[in-house]
Structure formats: structure tokens, C-alpha cells
C-alpha positions in Angstrom: 31.6 20.2 18.0 29.5 21.7 15.1 25.7 20.4 15.6 24.8 17.4 13.3 21.8 18.2 11.0 18.9 16.1 11.3 17.9 13.8 8.2 15.1 15.3 6.3 12.2 13.5 5.0 10.1 13.7 1.7 7.3 15.1 3.7 9.2 17.7 5.3 10.5 18.9 2.2 7.4 19.2 0.3 6.4 20.9 3.3 9.0 23.7 3.3 7.3 27.1 2.2 9.1 30.1 0.5 10.4 33.3 2.4 11.2 36.9 1.9 14.5 35.7 1.0 15.9 32.4 0.2 17.0 30.0 2.7 18.8 26.4 3.1 17.8 23.5 5.3 20.7 20.4 6.1 20.4 17.3 5.4 23.7 16.0 6.3 27.0 15.1 4.9 27.2 18.5 3.2 23.6 18.1 1.6 21.5 21.2 1.9 18.4 22.0 -0.1 17.8 25.6 -1.0 14.3 27.3 -0.8 13.9 30.3 -3.4 11.4 33.4 -2.9 9.8 31.7 -5.5 8.9 28.4 -3.8 11.2 26.3 -6.0 13.5 23.9 -4.1 17.3 23.2 -5.4 19.3 20.6 -3.9 23.1 22.4 -3.3 26.0 20.6 -2.0 28.5 22.7 1.1 32.2 21.8 1.4 35.6 23.2 2.0 38.6 22.6 0.3 42.3 23.3 1.1 40.6 24.6 4.6 38.7 27.2 2.7 34.5 27.0 2.5 34.1 26.8 -1.1 30.7 28.0 -3.1 27.6 25.7 -2.9 27.8 23.1 -5.7 24.2 22.8 -7.6 23.0 19.3 -7.5 19.6 20.0 -9.1 16.3 20.8 -8.9 14.0 19.0 -6.2 11.3 18.2 -8.6 13.6 16.0 -10.5 16.0 14.8 -8.2 14.9 12.3 -5.4 15.8 12.9 -1.9 17.6 9.1 -2.2 19.2 10.4 -5.4 20.4 13.6 -3.9 21.9 11.9 -1.0 23.8 9.2 -3.5 25.3 12.4 -5.4 26.3 14.5 -2.3 27.7 11.3 -0.8 30.1 10.8 -4.5 30.8 14.8 -4.0 32.1 14.4 -0.6 34.4 11.4 -1.3 35.7 13.6 -4.3 36.2 16.4 -1.7 38.2 13.9 0.5 40.7 13.6 -2.2 41.3 17.2 -2.8 39.2 17.5 -5.9 36.5 19.8 -6.5 33.0 18.6 -7.4 31.7 21.4 -9.1 32.6 20.0 -12.9 31.3 16.5 -11.9 28.1 18.1 -10.5 27.6 20.0 -14.3 27.7 17.0 -15.9 25.4 15.4 -13.7 22.7 17.7 -14.1 22.9 17.6 -17.7 21.7 13.8 -17.2 18.9 15.0 -14.7 17.4 16.8 -17.0 16.0 14.1 -18.7 13.6 13.9 -16.0 11.1 15.8 -17.9 10.4 12.4 -20.1 7.8 10.3 -18.5 10.4 7.2 -18.2 12.6 9.1 -16.0 9.9 10.9 -14.1 8.0 7.3 -13.5 11.6 6.0 -12.2 11.5 9.5 -9.5 7.9 7.8 -8.9 9.0 4.8 -8.0 11.8 6.0 -5.5 10.1 8.9 -3.6 6.5 8.1 -3.5 6.4 4.2 -4.0 9.0 3.8 -0.8 7.0 3.6 1.7 4.4 1.1 0.2 4.2 -2.5 0.4 5.9 -4.8 -1.7 2.7 -6.2 -3.2 1.4 -2.5 -4.0 5.0 -1.3 -5.5 5.6 -4.7 -7.5 1.7 -4.4 -9.1 2.6 -0.4 -9.9 5.7 -1.2 -11.4 4.3 -4.0 -13.4 1.5 -1.8 -15.2 4.2 1.1 -15.9 6.7 -1.7 -17.3 4.3 -3.9 -19.0 2.2 -1.2 -20.9 2.6 2.4 -19.9 6.2 2.9 -20.6 6.7 0.8 -23.6 3.9 3.0 -24.9 4.4 6.7 -23.9 7.7 6.5 -22.1 9.9 8.5 -24.4 7.3 11.1 -24.6 7.2 14.4 -22.5 5.4 14.8 -19.1 3.4 17.3 -20.6 2.6 16.0 -24.0 0.4 12.8 -22.9 -3.2 13.1 -23.6 -6.0 11.5 -22.5 -6.0 9.7 -25.9 -2.7 8.3 -25.2 -4.1 6.8 -21.9 -7.3 5.1 -23.6 -5.5 3.7 -26.0 -3.1 1.9 -23.5 -6.3 0.8 -22.0 -7.7 -0.3 -25.3 -4.9 -2.2 -25.8 -5.3 -4.4 -22.3 -8.7 -4.9 -22.9 -8.3 -6.6 -26.0 -5.9 -9.0 -24.2 -9.0 -10.0 -22.5 -8.4 -7.9 -19.4 -10.6 -5.0 -18.5 -9.7 -4.9 -14.8 -6.3 -4.6 -15.3 -7.0 -1.8 -18.3 -8.7 0.1 -15.1 -5.9 -0.7 -13.0 -3.3 0.5 -15.3 -5.5 3.8 -15.5 -5.4 4.3 -12.0 -1.7 4.1 -11.9 -1.5 7.1 -14.6 -3.9 8.9 -12.8 -1.6 8.4 -9.1 1.6 9.2 -11.2 0.0 12.1 -12.4 -1.4 13.8 -9.2 2.2 13.1 -7.9 4.0 14.9 -10.9 1.4 17.8 -10.3 2.4 17.8 -6.7 5.6 18.1 -7.8 5.0 20.7 -10.3 6.1 18.8 -13.4 3.0 18.2 -14.9 0.3 20.8 -15.1 -3.0 18.7 -15.9 -3.7 14.8 -15.3 -4.7 12.9 -18.9 -5.9 9.7 -16.7 -8.6 12.0 -14.8 -10.8 12.8 -17.6 -10.9 9.2 -18.5 -14.0 8.0 -16.9 -13.4 4.4 -14.8 -16.4 3.4 -16.4 -15.2 3.6 -19.9 -12.8 1.1 -19.2 -14.6 -1.6 -17.1 -17.8 -1.9 -14.5 -18.0 -4.0 -12.2 -20.6 -4.4 -9.4 -19.2 -4.6 -5.9 -21.9 -6.2 -4.5 -21.3 -9.1 -6.4 -17.6 -9.2 -5.8 -15.9 -12.1 -5.0 -11.8 -12.2 -4.6 -9.9 -15.0 -6.3 -7.9 -17.3 -4.5 -4.9 -15.3 -6.2 -6.2 -12.1 -4.9 -7.1 -13.8 -1.3 -3.2 -14.7 -1.4 -1.6 -11.3 -2.7 -3.6 -9.3 -0.1 -2.8 -11.0 3.1 0.8 -11.8 2.3 0.9 -7.9 1.4 -1.1 -7.2 4.9 1.6 -9.4 6.7 4.6 -7.6 5.3 3.4 -4.5 6.0 4.2 -2.0 9.0 1.1 -1.7 10.4 0.4 -3.0 13.7 0.3 -6.6 14.2 -3.1 -6.7 16.1 -4.6 -5.2 13.2 -2.9 -7.3 11.0 -4.5 -10.4 12.8 -7.6 -8.7 12.5 -8.0 -8.6 8.9 -6.7 -12.3 9.0 -9.4 -13.5 11.3 -11.8 -11.7 9.0 -11.2 -13.8 6.5 -10.7 -17.0 8.2 -14.0 -16.2 10.4 -16.2 -15.4 7.6 -17.6 -12.6 10.5 -19.2 -9.1 10.1 -16.4 -6.5 10.7 -18.3 -4.8 13.5 -18.6 -8.3 15.2 -15.2 -9.1 15.4 -13.5 -5.6 16.2 -15.7 -5.4 19.2 -15.5 -8.9 20.6 -14.8 -9.3 23.9 -12.6 -12.3 25.4 -15.2 -13.9 27.0 -16.9 -14.8 24.2 -14.6 -16.9 22.8 -13.8 -20.8 24.3 -10.2 -21.2 22.6 -10.0 -24.9 24.1 -13.4 -25.8 22.5 -12.3 -23.2 19.0 -15.8 -21.7 19.7 -17.0 -17.8 19.3 -20.4 -17.3 20.8 -21.6 -14.0 19.7 -24.1 -13.0 22.4 -28.0 -11.9 21.2 -27.6 -8.9 23.1 -24.9 -7.0 20.6 -26.4 -8.6 17.6 -29.6 -7.3 18.6 -31.2 -11.2 17.8 -33.3 -13.1 19.5 -30.5 -16.0 19.9 -26.7 -16.2 20.4 -24.7 -16.8 17.2 -22.2 -19.2 17.4 -19.0 -19.5 15.1 -16.6 -22.1 14.7 -13.0 -21.3 14.8 -10.3 -22.8 12.6 -6.9 -24.0 14.2 -5.1 -21.3 12.4 -8.1 -19.0 13.9 -7.3 -20.0 17.5 -3.8 -20.0 17.0 -4.3 -16.1 16.1 -6.4 -15.7 19.1 -4.0 -16.9 21.4 -1.3 -14.4 20.1 -3.7 -11.9 21.0 -4.5 -13.0 24.6 -1.3 -13.8 25.3 0.0 -9.9 24.3 -3.8 -8.4 25.4 -3.9 -5.1 26.3 -7.4 -4.8 27.9 -9.3 -7.1 30.0 -12.5 -7.1 28.1 -11.9 -6.2 24.3 -9.7 -8.5 21.6 -9.2 -5.5 19.9 -8.6 -2.3 22.4 -8.5 1.2 21.0 -4.6 2.8 21.7 -6.2 5.7 22.5 -6.7 4.9 25.9 -9.6 4.2 27.6 -11.4 0.4 27.7 -13.2 0.4 24.2 -12.4 -1.1 20.9 -11.3 0.2 18.0 -13.2 2.2 15.7 -15.4 0.2 13.1 -13.4 2.3 10.4 -10.0 1.4 11.6 -9.5 -1.9 9.6 -10.9 0.0 6.7 -8.1 2.5 7.3 -5.4 0.3 7.7 -6.1 -1.2 4.2 -6.5 2.2 2.6 -3.1 3.4 3.7 -1.5 -0.3 2.2 -2.5 0.9 -1.5 -3.6 -2.9 -2.0 -4.3 -3.2 -6.0 -7.7 -4.9 -5.6 -10.4 -3.3 -7.6 -13.8 -2.7 -6.1 -13.0 -4.1 -2.9 -14.5 -3.8 0.7 -14.1 -5.2 3.3 -17.4 -7.0 3.3 -16.6 -8.7 0.7 -14.6 -11.6 2.4 -17.5 -12.9 3.5 -19.2 -13.2 0.1 -15.8 -14.3 -1.4 -15.9 -17.2 1.5 -19.2 -18.5 0.8 -18.1 -18.7 -2.9 -14.9 -20.6 -2.6 -16.8 -23.0 0.0 -19.7 -23.8 -2.6 -16.5 -24.6 -5.0 -15.0 -26.6 -2.9 -17.8 -28.7 -1.6 -19.5 -28.7 -4.8 -22.6 -27.5 -3.0 -25.7 -25.2 -4.1 -26.3 -24.5 -0.6 -26.4 -20.3 -0.3 -28.6 -20.3 2.6 -25.9 -18.4 4.2 -22.9 -16.3 3.2 -21.0 -17.7 6.9 -20.5 -21.1 6.5 -18.9 -21.2 10.2 -21.8 -19.8 12.0 -25.1 -20.7 13.2 -24.7 -24.3 13.2 -27.5 -26.9 14.1 -26.1 -29.5 16.9 -25.9 -32.4 14.1 -23.8 -30.1 11.6 -21.4 -29.3 14.0 -18.9 -31.5 12.7 -19.8 -30.6 8.8 -19.4 -27.0 9.8 -16.0 -27.5 11.5 -14.5 -29.4 8.7 -15.7 -26.7 6.2 -14.3 -23.9 8.5 -11.1 -25.7 8.5 -11.1 -26.5 4.8 -11.4 -22.9 4.3 -8.5 -22.1 6.6 -6.5 -24.6 5.0 -7.6 -23.0 1.5 -6.2 -19.2 2.4 -3.2 -21.1 3.4 -2.6 -22.6 0.3 -3.4 -19.1 -2.0 -0.8 -17.3 0.7 1.9 -19.9 0.0 1.3 -19.8 -3.5 1.5 -15.9 -3.8 4.7 -16.2 -2.1 6.2 -18.6 -4.5 4.9 -16.2 -7.5 6.5 -13.6 -6.0 9.4 -15.0 -5.3 9.8 -16.7 -9.3 9.2 -13.1 -10.4 12.3 -11.4 -8.8 
């Protein structure tokens, strides 16, 4: 029995290097990719007809045809062969259609089908929205190499004229990432968005960054829908609900929690302070912590490292998890959750008291009931924003 080919991945294909002679690597179902001595990669279809091996049928240049599309074509050609029909003429016609990929609109579709495939649903949605709403109507019909920095600036200026400077900056970043992809795929030689400074489009002081309710909901919904480890999803959600510092949360220990009393006491020794710090927990936070406790993988740490040894995850782990998701939230860092919570709570309670960003912490005994109520109000607000984001996503489909 012939050995079955192991399906390829986009990253494996990109890593294929040229050799002294050209060679083929099989993907399966007759689909192979041929690597030329120049480094060019070409999709081919290998088949037999009437019991005889036939010359390879050319599907097209890898730079212009994604793995998904190449597989679909190979499947179509395999069905033709099964009916005793040569796919060569059909493949030739298909290649004529694919030659349009030097137009930006076609290249953008290739980008969405390949580079965006592993991203979160929210990231794909916001990227496609920027392309469909502003980028492709303006320059989608242009050749990839004909787009200039002036074209990018013109797009951004039109968006700014609508009163959306942050969306203009986001759109510039989408174009920049698209062209970085096209350069890596040898479809472009320069990046017209890279020479347009971000500060010329919009400026924002991240030290005063407060996320809107919509941004909170979209972010947490995207995190929940992602493929990162469940404990990291819960850690990011708890970072929002508890308003704790990132280092305090990732290094937290089980003996600091009294879940029956919905209380987390961070010892003074860990904080390098004179007094312990008390954090009141919402019902949602307690539920998440009980889930973590039920599946606990460490005697001591709530978020243990997967690298072995009884130690917590690294402080950079949550940052890396968010970065890997490619969440489209401009000028955002995880610490902004604390400032965001304080700002929204002030609006919710109509309070001008800004004595502390972390409304659920360091309560005096007489303030406990009030603090618990505020923490629960914040958690309920966060839930409502996640639900609003879900509804918006459903209605946009």
C-alpha cells in the first residue's frame, strides 16, 4: 500500500528552501508543491489516466494561490480524472483567472484566507471590515505595486474626516500588515503604509487609556472564543473583574483565597507593604476561581507554569497570550484594565472619588458592604458588555 502524504501547513510551505535541483513535496490527493532552484514554489497536480502516469498539471504560483484554494482545485481535478477526463485544459483556464492576484483586491482575499485563518473571529472581522469599508473601495482595483504612501494617507484622511482618528490609525495598520504579508510572499517589494508615521494619523496617551464598554465586551468575547489555554482565558477575565495588578494575580496562591466569603487576601510580604491587601470578589470571579480550583494542577499556585516545577506562570505570559490573539484594541496594555474599571465605576456611581483605581481593594470594615456592591456592579456591567458584543456580532453576520 502506498504511503499516504501528511497534509502540509502554510508555515511548512513557507519554510521550504530551494536545492540544487527542483523537487516536489506532496500534500495529498494528488496535490504537490514543486520548489524550483530559484526558490519559486508552484502548485502541481499529479495523476494517472487510463492506467498511465501523466505529466504534472500546473495549478499555479504559490504566491497567488493559497493552500486552501490549491486543495479545492486538486479535488476538482481528481473528480475529473475519476470520470476519465484530463484536467489540463481546465487547469490552464483556472491559471488565467488566478493571474489577477497582482490586483490588491485579489491579494487581500488571499491574505484573509491564509494569514487570517488562525486568528480570532473578532480579529478577522475587524480586519475584513477595514478592508471592505475603506481600503478596497479606494485602492482595491490597483496593482499591488502601484499603491503609494499618498494613497494610504488619503484613505486615512477620509476616515479622520468622519471624526474617527483611531479607526484611521487602525486602517493604516491593517494595510501595513497586509503588505508585510505580500512582501513575505514576494508579491510586493515595499510597504506603502510603513512610511506613514502613526503619529501623523492619530496620537493617544496610553497612560490615560480607558476602554469603552464595547471594547471590553469585544475583547473578552474574542478571548473566550480563542484557542488559548482555558486557565489563561480565566486569568485575563479575572484581571478585569478583580481590578488587580497583573503580577498580583499571576503569582496568587490558593491559601490567599476564601471563596466561601468571596475574599482574596494578598499578604503584605508579597506586596512589600506593611499591611495585607483585601480584594472582594464578585459572584462571577468566585465561579471562575472554583473552576480553576476544581482543575488545579498545583498545590500552591492558581496559575501554575506548564513547564514543570511548582511555580507560577511568567509575568509576561498574559501579555504574550493577548498579543498572539491579535486583538484590535489600539494603544492598549493590560494595566489599562484597572484604570478602565475605576473610570466606569465612577460613571456608574456618579462618584468623583478617585482615591484608588482598584475599587474592590483595601476596604475599611464599614465600607465592606458598599465595596462588595460596587465590585458586583462592575462584574454585571462587564457581563452586559460581553452580551452586547455577542448580539452585535450575530446581527452583523
